[in-house]
N, C-alpha and C positions, 0 to 999 in steps of 0.2 A: 840640092842633089846636084848639079851641074859646077856651081861655085863651090865647093866642097870638093867634088871634081876636080878642079883645074887646079886649085891649090896645092892640093896631097899629090897628083901627078907630076906635079914642076917639080915638088920636094923629095916624094917617096917613089917615083916611077912607075913603072907597069906594076908594080910587087902591090905597091901600095892603090893602083885603081883595080886591080883585078880583087882587092881586101873589099875595096865599096862595093862592088860590082857585086859580090855576091853574099853581103851582107845587108842589100836592100831587100832583098824578099824574106829575110827575117822579119828586119824592120817592118816590111808592110802587113806582115801574117799576128806582128803584134799589137800594129797599128789598127787594121781591120776587129779584130776579134774584141778591142777597147772599143772602140766606134761602134760597132755592133749592139756590143752591152750595153754601153749608155745611149747610146739612140732609142734601140727596145725599150728600156728601161724609162727614159722621158716620155716618149708617147703613151706607155701604162699611168703614168704618174699624171699626165696631162687630162686625162680622159677621166681615171678617179676624183682628179681636183675638179673638174667641171661640173659630176652628179653630184658634186659636195661631198661626197665619202673619204676625208680629210685622214680616219685614224688607217683606212686600208693605204690612202697615198702617202701616208707617213711610212706604213711597212713596205710597202713599196720600194720604197725610196732607198729604207734601212735595207732590204734585202738585196738591191740592188748594188750598194756599194759596198758589201760582203761579197755579193759574189763578183765580183770589179776584182777586188783583194786579194779573195781566191785566186782566181784566174789568173792574176799577174805572179802571184807564188809560183804558181805552179807551171806557168810558161817558162818564169826564171830560172826555175829548177833544171826543167826538162831539155831549155838551152842552155844554162848551164852543164849540165853534165854528159849532155848526146853531142856536145858542139862540134867535136870532129867527125863523126858519123854524117850528120845533118852538112856540113861543109863537104864535105867528100860528094852527099848525094846532090850538090848544088853547083861539084864541077872540081873542087877544090882539088889540086894534084902538089905534090912535094914538096919541092923550096918554099912556095908561098903561104902555106898552108898555115904556119905558127902566124905569121902576117894577119892572115885570114881570120883565124881563130881569136888575135889580139883584139882585133876592128869587131869580133861580131859579138864578143862578149863584155 
C-alpha cells in the first residue's frame, strides 16, 4: 500500500492519494469477508476430514465454495451500485469524487 501510494502520489497528486485512502476500507472489507469465510470453511473441512467423514468434508468444501462465489457476487453488486453513497459516507467530497469512484470500482 505504501509503495503504491508513493507512485500514485507522484503521478496523480492529492486526488489520487485521496482515492486510495478512501478505497482501502472497501478493499479491506472485501478481503475480511473472503478470509473469514475461507478460514471458517477450512477449519470445518479439516475437522470433518480428520474424523474420516469424507462425504461431509466434500459437501463442506462445495458449500463453502458456493457461498464464497455468492458473497463475492453480492459484494460486487452492492459496491458497484452503491459506490457513490459509500464513498460519501467514507468522506468523499466534490471534485475528487469521480476519481475515488474510479479507484473503488
